[in-house]
C-alpha positions as CSV (number, residue, x, y, z in Angstrom):
1,M,-21.8,84.2,29.0
2,S,-20.2,87.1,30.8
3,L,-23.7,88.9,31.0
4,R,-25.1,85.8,32.7
5,L,-22.1,85.7,35.4
6,S,-22.4,89.4,36.0
7,D,-26.1,89.0,36.8
8,R,-25.1,86.4,39.3
9,N,-22.2,88.6,40.8
10,F,-19.7,86.4,39.2
11,S,-21.1,83.4,41.0
12,L,-21.1,79.8,39.2
13,D,-24.1,78.7,41.3
14,C,-27.6,79.6,39.8
15,K,-29.3,79.1,43.1
16,K,-29.2,81.6,46.0
17,D,-28.3,79.0,48.5
18,P,-26.5,76.1,46.6
19,Q,-26.3,73.9,49.9
20,D,-30.2,74.1,50.6
21,D,-32.0,71.7,48.4
22,D,-35.3,73.1,49.2
23,D,-34.3,76.6,48.3
24,D,-35.5,77.2,44.7
25,R,-34.6,81.0,44.6
26,V,-32.8,82.0,41.5
27,N,-29.4,83.8,41.8
28,T,-30.2,87.0,39.8
29,K,-30.5,90.7,40.0
30,K,-33.4,90.7,37.4
31,L,-36.8,91.6,38.9
32,I,-39.0,90.5,36.0
33,Q,-39.1,86.9,34.9
34,E,-39.3,88.0,30.9
35,D,-35.9,89.5,31.7
36,L,-34.7,86.5,33.1
37,H,-35.8,84.2,30.2
38,A,-34.3,86.9,27.5
39,L,-31.0,86.4,29.5
40,Y,-30.8,82.6,29.8
41,L,-32.9,81.4,26.7
42,G,-31.3,83.4,23.9
43,K,-32.5,84.1,20.5
44,E,-34.7,82.0,18.3
45,F,-32.6,80.1,15.6
46,E,-33.4,81.3,12.1
47,G,-33.1,77.7,10.4
48,E,-34.8,79.2,7.0
49,K,-31.7,81.2,6.3
50,N,-29.2,78.5,7.3
51,Y,-30.7,75.8,5.1
52,S,-31.1,78.0,2.1
53,R,-27.7,79.0,2.3
54,M,-26.7,75.3,2.7
55,V,-28.8,74.1,-0.3
56,S,-27.8,76.9,-2.6
57,T,-24.1,76.1,-2.0
58,L,-24.7,72.5,-2.6
59,Y,-26.4,73.4,-6.0
60,V,-23.5,75.8,-7.0
61,I,-21.0,73.1,-6.0
62,L,-22.6,70.3,-8.0
63,L,-23.2,72.5,-10.9
64,Y,-19.8,73.8,-11.5
65,S,-17.6,71.2,-9.9
66,S,-17.0,69.1,-13.1
67,G,-15.0,72.2,-14.5
68,M,-13.5,73.3,-11.3
69,P,-12.8,70.2,-9.2
70,I,-11.5,72.4,-6.4
71,L,-15.1,73.2,-5.5
72,Y,-15.3,69.7,-3.7
73,L,-12.6,70.8,-1.4
74,C,-14.4,74.4,-0.9
75,G,-17.6,72.6,-0.3
76,L,-16.0,70.2,2.1
77,M,-14.6,73.1,4.2
78,F,-17.9,75.1,3.9
79,Y,-20.0,72.2,5.4
80,F,-17.5,71.2,7.9
81,L,-17.1,74.8,9.4
82,T,-20.8,75.2,9.1
83,H,-21.6,72.2,10.9
84,Y,-19.5,72.9,13.8
85,V,-20.4,76.6,14.0
86,N,-23.9,75.9,14.1
87,K,-23.6,73.2,16.5
88,M,-21.8,75.5,19.2
89,L,-24.3,78.2,18.4
90,L,-27.2,75.8,19.2
91,L,-25.8,74.5,22.0
92,K,-24.5,77.8,23.7
93,Y,-26.6,80.5,22.2
94,Y,-29.7,79.8,20.6
95,R,-32.7,78.1,21.7
96,T,-33.7,74.5,20.6
97,A,-35.0,74.1,17.4
98,S,-38.9,74.1,16.9
99,K,-41.0,71.7,15.0
100,V,-41.1,73.9,11.7
101,Q,-37.1,73.7,11.6
102,I,-37.3,70.0,11.9
103,Q,-39.9,69.8,9.1
104,L,-37.6,72.3,7.1
105,S,-34.7,69.9,7.5
106,K,-36.8,67.0,6.1
107,K,-37.7,69.1,3.0
108,S,-34.4,70.5,2.2
109,V,-33.0,66.8,2.3
110,S,-35.7,65.7,-0.3
111,V,-34.7,68.6,-2.4
112,M,-31.1,67.9,-2.7
113,K,-32.0,64.7,-4.9
114,Y,-32.5,67.4,-7.6
115,A,-29.1,68.5,-7.6
116,I,-27.6,65.2,-8.5
117,Y,-29.8,65.3,-11.8
118,I,-28.6,68.9,-12.4
119,H,-25.1,67.8,-11.6
120,I,-25.1,65.0,-14.2
121,I,-26.5,67.3,-16.8
122,M,-24.0,70.0,-16.4
123,T,-21.0,67.7,-16.3
124,T,-22.3,66.1,-19.5
125,A,-22.5,69.5,-21.2
126,M,-19.0,70.4,-20.1
127,L,-17.2,67.3,-21.0
128,T,-18.7,66.8,-24.2
129,N,-18.2,70.4,-25.2
130,T,-15.3,70.6,-27.9
131,E,-14.8,74.4,-27.8
132,P,-12.8,75.8,-24.8
133,F,-15.4,78.4,-24.0
134,W,-19.1,78.6,-24.5
135,T,-20.4,81.5,-26.5
């Protein structure tokens, strides 16, 4: 944000003459259009890493939560913080999501149903075991 302000000589207006409606000149020191795009568009959002981290965390939480119920609270905090951090980064820093990331989000939701089955199997194994530790 401060790079953008310093590029505009610390002016809040993006236009050279904000009072003139017909003036479309941009208030910038950049001479090349690609440099201006790089300054204002931001980096591409890497949704693959984000979704893989969230799905793997869900699987770990559901796999071990019947033995350690505190994982539900840890998962709640993780997803709450991840949601708001990603929201702020997408609004302020990254570009908008592409079609590939929209398809990836739909695919990751369809994979989550298998986590419930794994949770049921692991919960049954943990709660029906008579020994304190598996050997």
